[in-house]
DOVEXDO-9302 format. One record per residue (C-alpha): residue number from 1; x, y negated, z. Coordinates in steps of 0.1 Angstrom, whole numbers, padded with zeros to 4 digits. Example, Ala and Ser with C-alpha at 12.3 -4.5 7.8 and 13.67 -1.06 7.14 Angstrom:
2
<n = 1; u = 0123; v = 0045; w = 0078>
<n = 2; u = 0137; v = 0011; w = 0071>
***
This chain:
178
<n = 1; u = 2001; v = -3091; w = 1881>
<n = 2; u = 1982; v = -3083; w = 1847>
<n = 3; u = 2001; v = -3059; w = 1820>
<n = 4; u = 1993; v = -3089; w = 1794>
<n = 5; u = 2011; v = -3114; w = 1822>
<n = 6; u = 2043; v = -3091; w = 1828>
<n = 7; u = 2049; v = -3087; w = 1792>
<n = 8; u = 2050; v = -3125; w = 1783>
<n = 9; u = 2075; v = -3127; w = 1813>
<n = 10; u = 2100; v = -3101; w = 1789>
<n = 11; u = 2118; v = -3119; w = 1760>
<n = 12; u = 2097; v = -3106; w = 1727>
<n = 13; u = 2132; v = -3086; w = 1716>
<n = 14; u = 2136; v = -3049; w = 1715>
<n = 15; u = 2111; v = -3022; w = 1719>
<n = 16; u = 2091; v = -3039; w = 1747>
<n = 17; u = 2085; v = -3068; w = 1723>
<n = 18; u = 2072; v = -3047; w = 1691>
<n = 19; u = 2047; v = -3027; w = 1719>
<n = 20; u = 2036; v = -3058; w = 1729>
<n = 21; u = 2032; v = -3074; w = 1694>
<n = 22; u = 2015; v = -3043; w = 1685>
<n = 23; u = 1990; v = -3042; w = 1716>
<n = 24; u = 1979; v = -3076; w = 1714>
<n = 25; u = 1977; v = -3078; w = 1675>
<n = 26; u = 1951; v = -3065; w = 1656>
<n = 27; u = 1965; v = -3074; w = 1620>
<n = 28; u = 2003; v = -3061; w = 1628>
<n = 29; u = 1980; v = -3028; w = 1643>
<n = 30; u = 1965; v = -3024; w = 1611>
<n = 31; u = 1998; v = -3029; w = 1589>
<n = 32; u = 2015; v = -3006; w = 1614>
<n = 33; u = 1988; v = -2977; w = 1606>
<n = 34; u = 1990; v = -2986; w = 1564>
<n = 35; u = 2029; v = -2982; w = 1570>
<n = 36; u = 2028; v = -2953; w = 1587>
<n = 37; u = 2006; v = -2936; w = 1567>
<n = 38; u = 2023; v = -2943; w = 1536>
<n = 39; u = 2056; v = -2936; w = 1547>
<n = 40; u = 2046; v = -2899; w = 1555>
<n = 41; u = 2029; v = -2895; w = 1520>
<n = 42; u = 2059; v = -2909; w = 1503>
<n = 43; u = 2080; v = -2881; w = 1524>
<n = 44; u = 2056; v = -2853; w = 1514>
<n = 45; u = 2056; v = -2838; w = 1546>
<n = 46; u = 2030; v = -2838; w = 1575>
<n = 47; u = 1996; v = -2843; w = 1557>
<n = 48; u = 1979; v = -2840; w = 1591>
<n = 49; u = 2002; v = -2873; w = 1599>
<n = 50; u = 1989; v = -2891; w = 1570>
<n = 51; u = 1950; v = -2881; w = 1576>
<n = 52; u = 1950; v = -2891; w = 1612>
<n = 53; u = 1966; v = -2924; w = 1604>
<n = 54; u = 1943; v = -2931; w = 1574>
<n = 55; u = 1912; v = -2920; w = 1599>
<n = 56; u = 1923; v = -2944; w = 1625>
<n = 57; u = 1927; v = -2972; w = 1599>
<n = 58; u = 1897; v = -2967; w = 1586>
<n = 59; u = 1876; v = -2959; w = 1625>
<n = 60; u = 1890; v = -2991; w = 1636>
<n = 61; u = 1893; v = -3015; w = 1612>
<n = 62; u = 1872; v = -3001; w = 1583>
<n = 63; u = 1905; v = -3009; w = 1560>
<n = 64; u = 1907; v = -2980; w = 1537>
<n = 65; u = 1941; v = -2976; w = 1520>
<n = 66; u = 1947; v = -2948; w = 1492>
<n = 67; u = 1977; v = -2927; w = 1498>
<n = 68; u = 1990; v = -2934; w = 1461>
<n = 69; u = 1986; v = -2973; w = 1468>
<n = 70; u = 2022; v = -2987; w = 1470>
<n = 71; u = 2031; v = -3020; w = 1488>
<n = 72; u = 2060; v = -3042; w = 1492>
<n = 73; u = 2072; v = -3055; w = 1527>
<n = 74; u = 2059; v = -3087; w = 1543>
<n = 75; u = 2021; v = -3074; w = 1542>
<n = 76; u = 1998; v = -3095; w = 1563>
<n = 77; u = 1962; v = -3090; w = 1569>
<n = 78; u = 1952; v = -3121; w = 1592>
<n = 79; u = 1916; v = -3104; w = 1598>
<n = 80; u = 1919; v = -3071; w = 1588>
<n = 81; u = 1879; v = -3058; w = 1585>
<n = 82; u = 1864; v = -3043; w = 1551>
<n = 83; u = 1897; v = -3041; w = 1529>
<n = 84; u = 1900; v = -3019; w = 1505>
<n = 85; u = 1929; v = -3009; w = 1484>
<n = 86; u = 1923; v = -2982; w = 1460>
<n = 87; u = 1941; v = -2956; w = 1440>
<n = 88; u = 1976; v = -2965; w = 1422>
<n = 89; u = 1972; v = -2999; w = 1432>
<n = 90; u = 2004; v = -3020; w = 1432>
<n = 91; u = 2016; v = -3049; w = 1454>
<n = 92; u = 2045; v = -3069; w = 1456>
<n = 93; u = 2062; v = -3081; w = 1486>
<n = 94; u = 2047; v = -3112; w = 1514>
<n = 95; u = 2008; v = -3105; w = 1502>
<n = 96; u = 1981; v = -3121; w = 1526>
<n = 97; u = 1949; v = -3103; w = 1529>
<n = 98; u = 1918; v = -3116; w = 1544>
<n = 99; u = 1887; v = -3097; w = 1550>
<n = 100; u = 1864; v = -3075; w = 1528>
<n = 101; u = 1886; v = -3081; w = 1500>
<n = 102; u = 1887; v = -3050; w = 1475>
<n = 103; u = 1915; v = -3038; w = 1447>
<n = 104; u = 1904; v = -3012; w = 1424>
<n = 105; u = 1893; v = -3001; w = 1390>
<n = 106; u = 1867; v = -3020; w = 1369>
<n = 107; u = 1847; v = -2992; w = 1356>
<n = 108; u = 1844; v = -2951; w = 1352>
<n = 109; u = 1874; v = -2940; w = 1333>
<n = 110; u = 1902; v = -2971; w = 1344>
<n = 111; u = 1913; v = -2947; w = 1370>
<n = 112; u = 1924; v = -2916; w = 1348>
<n = 113; u = 1934; v = -2941; w = 1323>
<n = 114; u = 1956; v = -2960; w = 1347>
<n = 115; u = 1940; v = -2993; w = 1343>
<n = 116; u = 1946; v = -3005; w = 1376>
<n = 117; u = 1957; v = -3040; w = 1396>
<n = 118; u = 1995; v = -3051; w = 1398>
<n = 119; u = 1995; v = -3076; w = 1421>
<n = 120; u = 2033; v = -3096; w = 1423>
<n = 121; u = 2046; v = -3110; w = 1450>
<n = 122; u = 2033; v = -3140; w = 1473>
<n = 123; u = 2000; v = -3136; w = 1463>
<n = 124; u = 1970; v = -3147; w = 1487>
<n = 125; u = 1933; v = -3134; w = 1489>
<n = 126; u = 1904; v = -3150; w = 1503>
<n = 127; u = 1873; v = -3136; w = 1521>
<n = 128; u = 1853; v = -3114; w = 1498>
<n = 129; u = 1873; v = -3114; w = 1466>
<n = 130; u = 1878; v = -3083; w = 1447>
<n = 131; u = 1906; v = -3080; w = 1422>
<n = 132; u = 1892; v = -3055; w = 1391>
<n = 133; u = 1909; v = -3036; w = 1364>
<n = 134; u = 1941; v = -3032; w = 1347>
<n = 135; u = 1954; v = -3068; w = 1355>
<n = 136; u = 1983; v = -3086; w = 1363>
<n = 137; u = 1979; v = -3106; w = 1393>
<n = 138; u = 2017; v = -3129; w = 1388>
<n = 139; u = 2036; v = -3140; w = 1417>
<n = 140; u = 2024; v = -3167; w = 1435>
<n = 141; u = 1986; v = -3167; w = 1434>
<n = 142; u = 1957; v = -3177; w = 1452>
<n = 143; u = 1925; v = -3160; w = 1452>
<n = 144; u = 1894; v = -3179; w = 1463>
<n = 145; u = 1870; v = -3163; w = 1485>
<n = 146; u = 1844; v = -3142; w = 1469>
<n = 147; u = 1858; v = -3148; w = 1433>
<n = 148; u = 1862; v = -3118; w = 1413>
<n = 149; u = 1891; v = -3115; w = 1395>
<n = 150; u = 1892; v = -3087; w = 1362>
<n = 151; u = 1919; v = -3110; w = 1340>
<n = 152; u = 1955; v = -3112; w = 1343>
<n = 153; u = 1967; v = -3145; w = 1362>
<n = 154; u = 1994; v = -3168; w = 1354>
<n = 155; u = 2024; v = -3176; w = 1379>
<n = 156; u = 2013; v = -3200; w = 1411>
<n = 157; u = 1974; v = -3207; w = 1397>
<n = 158; u = 1946; v = -3205; w = 1420>
<n = 159; u = 1917; v = -3188; w = 1410>
<n = 160; u = 1882; v = -3192; w = 1420>
<n = 161; u = 1841; v = -3183; w = 1408>
<n = 162; u = 1825; v = -3155; w = 1393>
<n = 163; u = 1842; v = -3143; w = 1371>
<n = 164; u = 1876; v = -3160; w = 1385>
<n = 165; u = 1888; v = -3189; w = 1363>
<n = 166; u = 1919; v = -3211; w = 1373>
<n = 167; u = 1910; v = -3240; w = 1394>
<n = 168; u = 1941; v = -3261; w = 1399>
<n = 169; u = 1939; v = -3294; w = 1407>
<n = 170; u = 1899; v = -3293; w = 1418>
<n = 171; u = 1890; v = -3319; w = 1446>
<n = 172; u = 1869; v = -3307; w = 1478>
<n = 173; u = 1840; v = -3324; w = 1481>
<n = 174; u = 1843; v = -3359; w = 1495>
<n = 175; u = 1877; v = -3359; w = 1487>
<n = 176; u = 1887; v = -3392; w = 1471>
<n = 177; u = 1855; v = -3414; w = 1479>
<n = 178; u = 1857; v = -3447; w = 1493>
***
């Protein structure tokens, strides 16, 4: 019997269930590494552990999270590849981040001036988008693929384009055609 088959027979509770999910899910593994890295950084202890978790995160997934970033509970990374969460970025609860998304400063000097993104609760960022500068991404915002968001958003809005603009109510191609 294979290890995966054996674990599938077990109830998905307790330590064995957590081990099974971690062994067979890249998404959960990446979030676990981020949480461990930030946990040890917040405690101000064990700098070697912080560096080891960060290095493993970068090597396995190409995900770079600065140690000064703060990320709320419920983070989901459906495809944890090439994600960058920069210096002092603040992120609320239940964020969903797809591959190749960047959060950070818009230009030189933004970091030292504190002009960095603040992300609300329940936001979704699709592949390839960038969230740059001292902006506030309101709760429930959706940022489309390859969008570059450089202005603060409204609650529950959908943003797309370069630069990103609100596109609520836009029909998909072919939608509503007879």
